[in-house]
All heavy atoms as an XYZ file, in Angstrom:
897
protein
N       0.863     -1.166      0.000
C       0.000      0.000      0.000
C       0.909      1.228      0.000
O       1.790      1.358      0.845
C      -0.898     -0.039      1.241
C      -1.865      1.109      1.334
S      -2.983      1.027      2.758
C      -4.199     -0.115      2.191
N       0.681      2.128     -0.939
C       1.503      3.331     -1.026
C       1.174      4.286      0.124
O       0.140      4.153      0.789
C       1.257      4.033     -2.361
O      -0.024      4.637     -2.376
N       2.047      5.261      0.331
C       1.819      6.255      1.380
C       0.527      7.028      1.097
O      -0.231      7.350      2.027
C       3.006      7.204      1.471
N       0.268      7.296     -0.161
C      -0.967      8.004     -0.530
C      -2.199      7.159     -0.224
O      -3.180      7.653      0.343
C      -0.932      8.369     -2.014
C      -2.125      9.197     -2.454
C      -1.997      9.625     -3.902
O      -0.976     10.238     -4.254
O      -2.919      9.328     -4.682
N      -2.142      5.873     -0.578
C      -3.256      4.967     -0.273
C      -3.491      4.877      1.228
O      -4.630      4.874      1.682
C      -2.994      3.560     -0.824
C      -3.134      3.476     -2.334
O      -3.737      4.378     -2.934
O      -2.623      2.494     -2.908
N      -2.400      4.812      1.990
C      -2.536      4.730      3.441
C      -3.166      6.008      3.998
O      -4.031      5.949      4.878
C      -1.196      4.470      4.117
C      -1.334      4.253      5.602
C      -0.059      3.801      6.289
O       0.893      3.373      5.609
O      -0.032      3.873      7.529
N      -2.757      7.165      3.464
C      -3.347      8.434      3.911
C      -4.836      8.474      3.589
O      -5.654      8.894      4.421
C      -2.624      9.610      3.252
N      -5.208      8.021      2.401
C      -6.628      7.996      2.015
C      -7.410      7.031      2.902
O      -8.530      7.339      3.324
C      -6.775      7.605      0.544
C      -6.247      8.636     -0.393
N      -6.169      8.421     -1.743
C      -5.767      9.891     -0.191
C      -5.665      9.495     -2.334
N      -5.408     10.387     -1.398
N      -6.819      5.897      3.195
C      -7.470      4.906      4.055
C      -7.700      5.464      5.458
O      -8.804      5.381      6.002
C      -6.623      3.633      4.099
C      -7.111      2.612      5.097
C      -8.304      1.932      4.886
C      -6.387      2.330      6.241
C      -8.762      0.993      5.799
C      -6.836      1.394      7.154
C      -8.027      0.733      6.928
O      -8.486     -0.189      7.834
N      -6.661      6.047      6.030
C      -6.784      6.615      7.378
C      -7.824      7.741      7.395
O      -8.603      7.854      8.339
C      -5.424      7.129      7.850
C      -4.429      5.993      8.098
C      -3.033      6.473      8.448
N      -3.050      7.286      9.650
C      -2.294      8.373      9.823
N      -1.461      8.766      8.874
N      -2.352      9.055     10.947
N      -7.840      8.550      6.354
C      -8.813      9.627      6.243
C     -10.233      9.076      6.176
O     -11.133      9.541      6.889
C      -8.513     10.471      4.997
C      -9.497     11.588      4.686
C      -9.479     12.653      5.770
C      -9.168     12.196      3.332
N     -10.449      8.059      5.370
C     -11.790      7.487      5.243
C     -12.243      6.829      6.540
O     -13.410      6.937      6.904
C     -11.847      6.505      4.061
C     -11.760      7.222      2.726
S     -12.194      6.217      1.279
C     -11.106      4.843      1.421
N     -11.334      6.180      7.240
C     -11.699      5.589      8.542
C     -12.133      6.670      9.519
O     -13.126      6.516     10.230
C     -10.511      4.830      9.143
C     -10.281      3.479      8.518
C      -9.191      2.703      9.207
N      -9.577      2.432     10.589
C      -8.728      2.117     11.549
N      -7.433      2.049     11.299
N      -9.148      1.860     12.768
N     -11.389      7.762      9.538
C     -11.703      8.852     10.458
C     -13.023      9.525     10.097
O     -13.840      9.807     10.970
C     -10.559      9.872     10.470
C     -10.638     10.960     11.519
C     -10.677     10.371     12.926
C      -9.456     11.908     11.375
N     -13.250      9.747      8.818
C     -14.505     10.373      8.363
C     -15.689      9.483      8.701
O     -16.732      9.970      9.148
C     -14.441     10.670      6.859
C     -13.521     11.868      6.613
C     -15.830     10.921      6.281
C     -13.237     12.129      5.152
N     -15.527      8.195      8.509
C     -16.627      7.281      8.811
C     -16.987      7.354     10.306
O     -18.163      7.350     10.665
C     -16.251      5.852      8.428
C     -17.391      4.870      8.597
C     -17.033      3.485      8.095
O     -15.905      3.010      8.367
O     -17.880      2.879      7.431
N     -15.978      7.456     11.137
C     -16.212      7.495     12.582
C     -16.648      8.877     13.078
O     -17.372      8.980     14.062
C     -14.949      7.063     13.321
N     -16.208      9.939     12.394
C     -16.462     11.317     12.837
C     -16.800     12.219     11.653
O     -15.981     13.051     11.262
C     -15.210     11.880     13.542
C     -14.742     11.015     14.662
O     -15.360     10.971     15.706
N     -13.640     10.307     14.443
N     -17.972     12.099     11.074
C     -18.293     12.838      9.848
C     -18.306     14.356     10.000
O     -18.139     15.068      9.021
C     -19.678     12.325      9.454
C     -20.187     11.566     10.612
C     -19.046     11.221     11.491
N     -18.458     14.877     11.195
C     -18.536     16.320     11.383
C     -17.229     16.994     11.744
O     -17.205     18.187     12.036
N     -16.108     16.251     11.699
C     -14.813     16.849     12.058
C     -14.404     17.911     11.065
O     -14.618     17.767      9.859
C     -13.707     15.789     12.095
C     -13.748     14.874     13.285
S     -12.327     13.744     13.299
C     -11.172     14.733     14.233
N     -13.798     18.970     11.568
C     -13.265     20.003     10.680
C     -11.968     19.495     10.052
O     -11.346     18.546     10.551
C     -12.978     21.280     11.468
O     -11.877     21.088     12.343
N     -11.558     20.148      8.982
C     -10.296     19.765      8.356
C      -9.138     19.962      9.329
O      -8.203     19.173      9.358
C     -10.066     20.571      7.082
C     -10.968     20.154      5.950
C     -10.627     20.847      4.647
O      -9.528     21.370      4.472
N     -11.573     20.855      3.717
N      -9.217     20.985     10.138
C      -8.168     21.240     11.133
C      -8.102     20.096     12.155
O      -7.032     19.622     12.512
C      -8.438     22.572     11.828
C      -7.279     23.095     12.613
C      -7.495     24.530     13.075
N      -7.834     25.484     12.032
C      -6.990     26.015     11.160
N      -5.728     25.666     11.207
N      -7.380     26.878     10.247
N      -9.272     19.630     12.596
C      -9.313     18.501     13.533
C      -8.806     17.220     12.875
O      -8.104     16.426     13.506
C     -10.724     18.279     14.070
C     -11.179     19.385     15.005
O     -10.312     20.078     15.579
O     -12.402     19.565     15.153
N      -9.174     17.019     11.620
C      -8.695     15.844     10.874
C      -7.171     15.888     10.784
O      -6.493     14.891     11.033
C      -9.341     15.772      9.472
C     -10.838     15.470      9.588
C      -8.634     14.726      8.605
C     -11.604     15.623      8.279
N      -6.634     17.064     10.442
C      -5.179     17.220     10.323
C      -4.492     16.891     11.642
O      -3.492     16.166     11.675
C      -4.842     18.649      9.884
N      -5.033     17.398     12.729
C      -4.454     17.150     14.057
C      -4.511     15.655     14.391
O      -3.530     15.073     14.842
C      -5.227     17.961     15.100
C      -4.546     18.049     16.438
C      -5.278     18.984     17.404
N      -5.473     20.324     16.865
C      -6.685     20.852     16.581
N      -7.786     20.183     16.814
N      -6.786     22.066     16.088
N      -5.648     15.040     14.148
C      -5.838     13.620     14.483
C      -4.923     12.710     13.664
O      -4.402     11.721     14.174
C      -7.302     13.242     14.257
C      -7.653     11.837     14.634
C      -7.677     11.590     16.138
O      -7.886     12.550     16.907
O      -7.482     10.424     16.531
N      -4.738     13.041     12.385
C      -3.936     12.193     11.504
C      -2.467     12.592     11.453
O      -1.663     11.914     10.808
C      -4.520     12.197     10.087
C      -5.920     11.613      9.940
C      -6.384     11.688      8.490
C      -5.981     10.182     10.441
N      -2.109     13.704     12.108
C      -0.731     14.163     12.081
C      -0.293     14.639     10.712
O       0.837     14.432     10.292
N      -1.220     15.276      9.994
C      -0.953     15.793      8.652
C      -1.087     17.307      8.674
O      -1.722     17.867      9.560
C      -1.979     15.265      7.646
C      -1.984     13.821      7.385
S      -3.315     13.466      6.181
C      -3.197     11.715      6.074
N      -0.540     17.947      7.660
C      -0.751     19.381      7.510
C      -2.181     19.612      7.019
O      -2.804     18.720      6.420
C       0.234     19.974      6.504
O      -0.087     19.540      5.190
N      -2.684     20.800      7.252
C      -4.019     21.159      6.780
C      -4.088     21.085      5.259
O      -5.077     20.616      4.689
C      -4.375     22.563      7.279
C      -5.797     23.032      7.096
C      -6.790     22.073      7.732
C      -5.953     24.433      7.690
N      -3.022     21.503      4.598
C      -2.969     21.434      3.134
C      -3.049     20.011      2.615
O      -3.728     19.732      1.627
N      -2.352     19.084      3.297
C      -2.390     17.685      2.871
C      -3.783     17.102      3.072
O      -4.272     16.340      2.237
C      -1.359     16.849      3.622
C      -1.330     15.409      3.150
C      -0.184     14.625      3.709
C      -0.220     13.207      3.154
N       0.933     12.434      3.583
N      -4.439     17.458      4.185
C      -5.799     16.976      4.421
C      -6.721     17.479      3.322
O      -7.510     16.720      2.762
C      -6.316     17.398      5.819
C      -7.818     17.170      5.938
C      -5.576     16.641      6.896
N      -6.595     18.762      2.984
C      -7.434     19.331      1.929
C      -7.183     18.615      0.610
O      -8.122     18.259     -0.111
C      -7.160     20.831      1.801
C      -8.110     21.490      0.840
O      -7.882     21.477     -0.364
N      -9.167     22.054      1.378
N      -5.912     18.356      0.301
C      -5.548     17.644     -0.920
C      -6.150     16.236     -0.935
O      -6.731     15.800     -1.939
C      -4.022     17.581     -1.038
C      -3.535     16.725     -2.179
C      -3.479     17.230     -3.472
C      -3.135     15.413     -1.964
C      -3.038     16.449     -4.529
C      -2.697     14.613     -3.003
C      -2.657     15.142     -4.287
O      -2.234     14.358     -5.330
N      -6.023     15.521      0.189
C      -6.549     14.153      0.270
C      -8.073     14.141      0.177
O      -8.645     13.275     -0.492
C      -6.109     13.483      1.568
S      -4.363     13.027      1.600
N      -8.731     15.091      0.833
C     -10.191     15.165      0.752
C     -10.644     15.378     -0.689
O     -11.582     14.735     -1.157
C     -10.731     16.290      1.643
C     -10.760     15.995      3.133
C     -11.021     17.273      3.920
C     -11.804     14.939      3.463
N      -9.957     16.272     -1.386
C     -10.302     16.516     -2.797
C     -10.069     15.266     -3.639
O     -10.853     14.949     -4.527
C      -9.511     17.689     -3.349
C      -9.954     19.022     -2.800
C      -9.065     20.143     -3.344
N      -9.382     21.404     -2.727
C     -10.229     22.281     -3.227
N     -10.870     22.017     -4.353
N     -10.449     23.421     -2.606
N      -8.980     14.559     -3.352
C      -8.656     13.351     -4.119
C      -9.708     12.267     -3.921
O     -10.194     11.682     -4.902
C      -7.270     12.836     -3.723
N     -10.077     11.985     -2.677
C     -11.060     10.921     -2.444
C     -12.458     11.351     -2.884
O     -13.239     10.518     -3.346
C     -11.048     10.395     -0.988
C      -9.740      9.705     -0.669
C     -11.340     11.465      0.015
N     -12.755     12.640     -2.790
C     -14.040     13.132     -3.302
C     -14.072     13.010     -4.820
O     -15.097     12.638     -5.403
C     -14.279     14.572     -2.866
N     -12.951     13.302     -5.459
C     -12.857     13.190     -6.922
C     -13.031     11.765     -7.413
O     -13.480     11.542     -8.537
N     -12.680     10.809     -6.573
C     -12.857      9.397     -6.924
C     -14.260      8.910     -6.594
O     -14.595      7.763     -6.865
C     -11.827      8.535     -6.173
C     -10.404      8.810     -6.601
C      -9.415      8.010     -5.780
C      -8.006      8.327     -6.218
N      -6.999      7.500     -5.562
N     -15.050      9.777     -5.972
C     -16.418      9.402     -5.637
C     -16.530      8.596     -4.352
O     -17.545      7.949     -4.113
N     -15.509      8.644     -3.490
C     -15.511      7.848     -2.272
C     -16.131      8.575     -1.092
O     -16.564      7.938     -0.135
C     -14.100      7.415     -1.908
C     -13.437      6.554     -2.939
C     -14.025      5.956     -4.027
C     -12.064      6.200     -2.997
N     -13.092      5.261     -4.746
C     -11.875      5.387     -4.138
C     -10.970      6.495     -2.198
C     -10.638      4.862     -4.490
C      -9.739      5.972     -2.548
C      -9.576      5.159     -3.682
N     -16.120      9.911     -1.125
C     -16.764     10.691     -0.063
C     -17.595     11.802     -0.678
O     -17.391     12.182     -1.829
C     -15.761     11.315      0.945
C     -14.904     12.378      0.263
C     -14.936     10.270      1.642
C     -14.152     13.266      1.232
N     -18.528     12.298      0.105
C     -19.319     13.476     -0.245
C     -19.163     14.468      0.892
O     -18.907     14.093      2.032
C     -20.806     13.128     -0.402
C     -21.118     12.251     -1.576
C     -21.194     13.072     -2.816
C     -21.658     12.178     -3.961
N     -21.702     12.900     -5.195
N     -19.346     15.739      0.577
C     -19.273     16.788      1.594
C     -20.481     17.702      1.436
O     -20.895     18.009      0.322
C     -17.987     17.590      1.429
N     -21.042     18.103      2.558
C     -22.183     19.008      2.577
C     -21.876     20.167      3.519
O     -21.369     19.948      4.617
C     -23.449     18.286      3.088
O     -23.686     17.152      2.268
C     -24.648     19.196      3.052
N     -22.179     21.378      3.083
C     -22.016     22.552      3.948
C     -23.078     22.555      5.027
O     -24.209     22.159      4.795
C     -22.192     23.839      3.151
C     -20.976     24.191      2.333
O     -19.937     23.594      2.467
N     -21.126     25.176      1.482
N     -22.711     23.034      6.201
C     -23.671     23.294      7.260
C     -23.088     24.365      8.158
O     -21.932     24.731      8.042
C     -24.007     22.020      8.056
C     -22.924     21.552      8.989
C     -22.958     21.891     10.336
C     -21.884     20.763      8.533
C     -21.963     21.466     11.202
C     -20.887     20.329      9.397
C     -20.933     20.688     10.736
N     -23.890     24.898      9.020
C     -23.395     25.893      9.978
C     -23.176     25.187     11.307
O     -24.061     24.522     11.818
C     -24.412     27.017     10.160
C     -24.520     27.864      8.934
C     -24.269     29.306      9.317
N     -24.247     30.113      8.113
C     -23.170     30.774      7.713
N     -22.065     30.734      8.405
N     -23.204     31.497      6.630
N     -21.971     25.358     11.853
C     -21.733     24.729     13.144
C     -22.171     25.669     14.264
O     -22.657     26.764     14.023
C     -20.271     24.279     13.287
C     -19.295     25.429     13.380
O     -19.675     26.572     13.598
N     -18.020     25.127     13.214
N     -21.998     25.256     15.487
C     -22.510     26.021     16.617
C     -21.753     27.321     16.863
O     -22.154     28.095     17.706
C     -22.518     25.166     17.890
C     -21.137     24.656     18.242
O     -20.168     24.906     17.549
N     -21.066     23.925     19.337
N     -20.681     27.580     16.138
C     -19.940     28.836     16.290
C     -20.295     29.815     15.158
O     -19.585     30.774     14.927
C     -18.438     28.561     16.284
C     -17.962     27.785     17.455
N     -18.377     26.508     17.736
C     -17.111     28.110     18.442
C     -17.792     26.083     18.828
N     -17.018     27.042     19.279
N     -21.385     29.550     14.458
C     -21.838     30.394     13.345
C     -20.820     30.484     12.215
O     -20.706     31.507     11.561
C     -22.199     31.794     13.830
C     -23.679     31.940     14.031
O     -24.461     31.101     13.607
N     -24.065     33.012     14.690
N     -20.079     29.432     11.994
C     -19.143     29.379     10.890
C     -19.578     28.273      9.941
O     -20.155     27.282     10.364
C     -17.731     29.073     11.392
C     -17.111     30.191     12.206
C     -15.662     29.923     12.474
C     -15.498     29.135     13.743
N     -14.147     28.843     14.105
N     -19.275     28.455      8.680
C     -19.575     27.409      7.711
C     -18.652     26.222      7.969
O     -17.493     26.388      8.306
C     -19.390     27.916      6.288
N     -19.159     25.041      7.845
C     -18.374     23.828      8.043
C     -18.867     22.781      7.065
O     -19.819     23.008      6.319
C     -18.507     23.346      9.479
N     -18.209     21.646      7.054
C     -18.599     20.554      6.172
C     -18.908     19.317      6.983
O     -18.321     19.069      8.029
C     -17.477     20.211      5.180
C     -17.293     21.237      4.105
C     -16.372     22.259      4.252
C     -18.055     21.185      2.945
C     -16.200     23.209      3.263
C     -17.887     22.130      1.951
C     -16.952     23.143      2.114
O     -16.804     24.077      1.136
N     -19.828     18.552      6.465
C     -20.129     17.230      6.993
C     -19.687     16.258      5.902
O     -20.128     16.363      4.758
C     -21.628     17.091      7.263
C     -22.093     15.770      7.820
C     -21.537     15.580      9.234
C     -23.610     15.720      7.865
N     -18.777     15.361      6.232
C     -18.245     14.399      5.267
C     -18.840     13.031      5.547
O     -19.037     12.661      6.695
C     -16.717     14.299      5.403
C     -16.004     15.609      5.203
C     -15.563     16.351      6.289
C     -15.761     16.093      3.932
C     -14.894     17.550      6.119
C     -15.103     17.295      3.740
C     -14.667     18.025      4.844
O     -14.014     19.209      4.666
N     -19.083     12.280      4.491
C     -19.519     10.898      4.680
C     -19.053     10.051      3.504
O     -18.813     10.551      2.410
C     -21.030     10.801      4.884
C     -21.866     11.018      3.671
C     -22.314     10.078      2.801
C     -22.347     12.263      3.161
N     -23.052     10.656      1.795
C     -23.092     11.994      2.005
C     -22.226     13.581      3.583
C     -23.694     13.002      1.250
C     -22.831     14.575      2.831
C     -23.551     14.275      1.692
N     -18.906      8.758      3.792
C     -18.489      7.822      2.756
C     -19.669      7.479      1.871
O     -20.768      7.234      2.367
C     -17.946      6.529      3.373
C     -16.678      6.622      4.201
C     -16.292      5.236      4.698
C     -15.544      7.227      3.423
N     -19.432      7.440      0.589
C     -20.447      7.001     -0.357
C     -20.464      5.471     -0.346
O     -19.534      4.846      0.181
C     -20.110      7.492     -1.782
O     -18.877      6.881     -2.186
C     -19.995      9.010     -1.850
N     -21.476      4.847     -0.929
C     -21.444      3.377     -1.031
C     -20.167      2.881     -1.719
O     -19.555      1.898     -1.289
C     -22.691      3.049     -1.852
C     -23.636      4.163     -1.522
C     -22.752      5.394     -1.397
N     -19.748      3.590     -2.753
C     -18.507      3.233     -3.444
C     -17.308      3.392     -2.503
O     -16.382      2.575     -2.509
C     -18.358      4.121     -4.670
C     -17.245      3.749     -5.576
C     -17.388      4.521     -6.863
N     -16.129      4.586     -7.535
C     -15.821      5.454     -8.466
N     -16.710      6.345     -8.840
N     -14.665      5.455     -9.023
N     -17.328      4.448     -1.681
C     -16.270      4.667     -0.705
C     -16.226      3.575      0.344
O     -15.154      3.152      0.776
N     -17.399      3.115      0.758
C     -17.451      2.023      1.740
C     -16.845      0.749      1.163
O     -16.118      0.029      1.857
C     -18.887      1.780      2.190
C     -19.410      2.838      3.109
S     -21.078      2.410      3.636
C     -21.839      4.015      3.615
N     -17.146      0.479     -0.102
C     -16.567     -0.703     -0.753
C     -15.049     -0.579     -0.836
O     -14.323     -1.526     -0.544
C     -17.135     -0.879     -2.155
C     -18.559     -1.346     -2.196
C     -19.075     -1.433     -3.628
O     -18.606     -0.731     -4.525
N     -20.056     -2.303     -3.831
N     -14.583      0.595     -1.231
C     -13.147      0.802     -1.363
C     -12.461      0.711     -0.003
O     -11.399      0.114      0.125
C     -12.848      2.142     -2.016
C     -11.367      2.388     -2.189
S     -10.473      1.030     -2.987
C     -10.684      1.443     -4.684
N     -13.076      1.281      1.023
C     -12.505      1.210      2.373
C     -12.414     -0.241      2.827
O     -11.414     -0.643      3.424
C     -13.325      2.020      3.362
C     -12.728      2.046      4.747
C     -13.631      2.788      5.707
C     -13.491      2.282      7.093
N     -14.082      1.011      7.383
N     -13.422     -1.033      2.521
C     -13.393     -2.459      2.884
C     -12.230     -3.166      2.182
O     -11.503     -3.948      2.807
C     -14.720     -3.123      2.541
N     -12.040     -2.879      0.898
C     -10.922     -3.486      0.159
C      -9.584     -3.034      0.738
O      -8.656     -3.834      0.894
C     -10.980     -3.100     -1.319
C     -11.990     -3.880     -2.088
C     -11.836     -3.632     -3.579
N     -13.164     -3.647     -4.139
C     -13.687     -2.725     -4.921
N     -12.973     -1.682     -5.292
N     -14.905     -2.826     -5.365
N      -9.488     -1.742      1.035
C      -8.255     -1.201      1.595
C      -7.979     -1.791      2.983
O      -6.827     -2.025      3.339
C      -8.328      0.323      1.665
C      -8.328      0.983      0.294
S      -8.639      2.750      0.407
C      -6.964      3.357      0.350
N      -9.020     -2.035      3.749
C      -8.864     -2.634      5.077
C      -8.238     -4.016      4.950
O      -7.311     -4.358      5.694
C     -10.225     -2.726      5.809
O     -10.735     -1.400      5.993
C     -10.100     -3.419      7.148
N      -8.713     -4.803      4.015
C      -8.162     -6.149      3.802
C      -6.690     -6.050      3.401
O      -5.842     -6.767      3.948
C      -8.980     -6.922      2.745
C      -8.282     -8.210      2.334
C     -10.378     -7.199      3.271
N      -6.372     -5.146      2.468
C      -4.973     -4.981      2.046
C      -4.095     -4.512      3.206
O      -3.006     -5.026      3.422
C      -4.855     -3.978      0.899
C      -5.145     -4.558     -0.454
C      -4.752     -3.612     -1.531
N      -5.457     -2.340     -1.312
C      -5.580     -1.393     -2.202
N      -5.025     -1.500     -3.372
N      -6.239     -0.291     -1.932
N      -4.589     -3.516      3.952
C      -3.850     -2.961      5.076
C      -3.614     -4.038      6.137
O      -2.511     -4.195      6.652
C      -4.625     -1.781      5.651
C      -3.860     -0.968      6.654
C      -2.840     -0.122      6.241
C      -4.170     -1.017      7.998
C      -2.136      0.647      7.159
C      -3.478     -0.255      8.920
C      -2.456      0.574      8.492
N      -4.642     -4.807      6.429
C      -4.532     -5.872      7.420
C      -3.537     -6.941      6.971
O      -2.723     -7.424      7.761
C      -5.905     -6.490      7.684
C      -5.993     -7.507      8.802
C      -5.512     -6.932     10.121
C      -7.416     -8.005      8.932
N      -3.573     -7.293      5.710
C      -2.640     -8.285      5.170
C      -1.199     -7.806      5.322
O      -0.323     -8.552      5.772
C      -2.949     -8.573      3.684
O      -4.279     -9.077      3.582
C      -1.970     -9.575      3.085
N      -0.958     -6.553      4.978
C       0.388     -5.986      5.099
C       0.827     -5.961      6.554
O       1.952     -6.358      6.883
C       0.418     -4.562      4.491
C       0.291     -4.638      2.966
C       1.695     -3.824      4.893
C      -0.018     -3.302      2.311
N      -0.046     -5.517      7.450
C       0.301     -5.430      8.869
C       0.549     -6.816      9.472
O       1.432     -6.988     10.313
C      -0.769     -4.681      9.664
C      -0.842     -3.205      9.327
C       0.489     -2.525      9.613
C       0.478     -1.073      9.252
N       1.804     -0.446      9.403
N      -0.218     -7.816      9.039
C      -0.008     -9.179      9.529
C       1.347     -9.709      9.058
O       2.050    -10.374      9.815
C      -1.136    -10.098      9.074
C      -2.463     -9.818      9.756
S      -2.438    -10.019     11.538
C      -2.179    -11.783     11.664
N       1.724     -9.411      7.812
C       3.034     -9.828      7.309
C       4.147     -9.148      8.105
O       5.132     -9.785      8.470
C       3.174     -9.490      5.823
C       2.327    -10.362      4.928
C       2.288     -9.870      3.491
O       2.674     -8.740      3.187
N       1.792    -10.718      2.606
N       3.975     -7.845      8.380
C       4.965     -7.118      9.179
C       5.059     -7.726     10.580
O       6.153     -7.886     11.123
C       4.600     -5.637      9.277
C       4.768     -4.878      7.990
C       4.235     -3.453      8.058
O       3.703     -3.030      9.122
O       4.343     -2.743      7.053
N       3.920     -8.064     11.158
C       3.886     -8.660     12.490
C       4.634     -9.989     12.495
O       5.445    -10.257     13.391
C       2.436     -8.857     12.943
C       2.316     -9.734     14.164
C       2.608     -9.235     15.428
C       1.925    -11.064     14.047
C       2.509    -10.052     16.549
C       1.830    -11.882     15.154
C       2.123    -11.375     16.406
O       2.040    -12.180     17.496
N       4.367    -10.845     11.505
C       5.013    -12.156     11.455
C       6.520    -12.015     11.275
O       7.295    -12.760     11.893
C       4.411    -13.015     10.337
C       3.010    -13.492     10.632
C       2.920    -14.334     11.903
O       3.860    -15.097     12.209
O       1.904    -14.201     12.610
N       6.952    -11.066     10.452
C       8.384    -10.823     10.263
C       9.016    -10.359     11.571
O      10.078    -10.857     11.969
C       8.604     -9.771      9.159
O       8.044    -10.257      7.934
C      10.078     -9.464      8.958
N       8.366     -9.448     12.258
C       8.869     -8.940     13.527
C       8.889    -10.035     14.597
O       9.859    -10.175     15.353
C       8.019     -7.758     13.997
C       8.478     -7.025     15.250
C       9.897     -6.496     15.101
C       7.519     -5.894     15.564
N       7.843    -10.845     14.638
C       7.770    -11.940     15.606
C       8.915    -12.921     15.387
O       9.579    -13.347     16.337
C       6.421    -12.665     15.501
C       6.175    -13.671     16.620
C       4.910    -14.467     16.400
N       4.906    -15.242     15.166
C       5.644    -16.332     14.938
N       6.433    -16.795     15.864
N       5.576    -16.961     13.790
N       9.182    -13.260     14.138
C      10.274    -14.183     13.830
C      11.624    -13.575     14.212
O      12.504    -14.267     14.748
C      10.260    -14.538     12.340
N      11.797    -12.294     13.973
C      13.037    -11.615     14.330
C      13.225    -11.593     15.849
O      14.334    -11.824     16.354
C      13.024    -10.186     13.779
C      14.335     -9.464     13.951
C      14.324     -8.088     13.296
O      13.543     -7.864     12.354
O      15.112     -7.239     13.764
N      12.166    -11.368     16.589
C      12.231    -11.370     18.057
C      12.606    -12.759     18.566
O      13.450    -12.900     19.464
C      10.899    -10.890     18.670
C      10.735     -9.393     18.440
C      10.820    -11.217     20.158
C       9.354     -8.855     18.766
N      12.003    -13.790     17.999
C      12.331    -15.163     18.407
C      13.795    -15.478     18.148
O      14.473    -16.082     18.983
C      11.427    -16.172     17.683
C      10.015    -16.213     18.210
C       9.965    -16.568     19.691
O      10.671    -17.506     20.134
O       9.233    -15.873     20.423
N      14.306    -15.040     17.006
C      15.708    -15.263     16.674
C      16.611    -14.546     17.671
O      17.586    -15.115     18.170
C      15.998    -14.788     15.245
C      17.443    -14.888     14.772
C      17.905    -16.343     14.770
C      17.583    -14.276     13.398
N      16.272    -13.315     17.992
C      17.056    -12.546     18.950
C      17.027    -13.187     20.340
O      18.040    -13.206     21.048
C      16.555    -11.098     19.014
C      16.848    -10.321     17.736
S      16.056     -8.697     17.706
C      17.051     -7.818     18.892
N      15.867    -13.729     20.733
C      15.772    -14.421     22.027
C      16.694    -15.630     22.061
O      17.405    -15.857     23.047
C      14.327    -14.880     22.281
C      13.410    -13.805     22.771
C      12.039    -14.432     23.005
C      11.024    -13.451     23.500
N       9.702    -14.091     23.674
N      16.678    -16.428     20.992
C      17.541    -17.614     20.935
C      19.018    -17.230     20.979
O      19.809    -17.875     21.662
C      17.221    -18.443     19.685
C      15.935    -19.236     19.807
C      15.813    -20.284     18.714
N      15.823    -19.737     17.361
C      14.764    -19.296     16.687
N      13.561    -19.355     17.240
N      14.871    -18.840     15.465
N      19.352    -16.163     20.251
C      20.743    -15.689     20.261
C      21.151    -15.228     21.656
O      22.249    -15.514     22.130
C      20.934    -14.550     19.264
C      20.917    -14.990     17.834
C      20.982    -13.814     16.845
O      20.964    -12.647     17.290
O      21.041    -14.082     15.644
N      20.251    -14.507     22.347
C      20.538    -14.012     23.693
C      20.679    -15.168     24.678
O      21.543    -15.126     25.570
C      19.439    -13.057     24.155
N      19.862    -16.196     24.530
C      19.926    -17.363     25.427
C      21.206    -18.163     25.216
O      21.777    -18.700     26.149
C      18.700    -18.246     25.236
C      17.415    -17.644     25.778
C      16.169    -18.387     25.328
O      16.275    -19.364     24.541
O      15.078    -17.977     25.762
N      21.664    -18.249     23.967
C      22.862    -19.032     23.687
C      24.149    -18.241     23.947
O      25.209    -18.832     24.067
C      22.851    -19.548     22.247
O      22.930    -18.477     21.339
N      24.044    -16.930     24.045
C      25.196    -16.069     24.329
C      24.881    -15.143     25.488
O      24.745    -13.942     25.314
C      25.571    -15.229     23.090
C      25.956    -16.068     21.911
O      26.684    -17.036     22.055
N      25.442    -15.710     20.747
N      24.780    -15.672     26.701
C      24.441    -14.811     27.847
C      25.522    -13.761     28.091
O      26.695    -14.025     27.838
C      24.316    -15.774     29.021
C      24.946    -17.042     28.588
C      25.017    -17.040     27.092
N      25.125    -12.606     28.590
C      26.122    -11.539     28.844
C      27.046    -11.924     29.991
O      26.670    -12.640     30.906
C      25.261    -10.334     29.222
C      23.928    -10.874     29.595
C      23.774    -12.207     28.920
N      28.258    -11.372     29.939
C      29.198    -11.497     31.037
C      29.814    -12.799     31.134
O      30.507    -13.387     31.708
């Protein structure tokens, strides 16, 4: 999964869980710049994965409500499977490396 795909995936997960978050809040939560969040939102909206609607929030400012489209939900599901597969492979590699290090430490005790 590319860095861009991962950013889009994380963005879609966050939008699904918190559709009323501001772009500033999204940026803070994902550790991205506001510009990158805006770029990613435009990209996933352009692909038809999310929709945005204007509304007025409680501070009398214009805001957006984001939600995943049916197509976005399908894509997020596919991305979840890919992301999970990659993370499981990383986990297995790390687990094997830890086991090897344990065996090495046991066979070569310090001092």
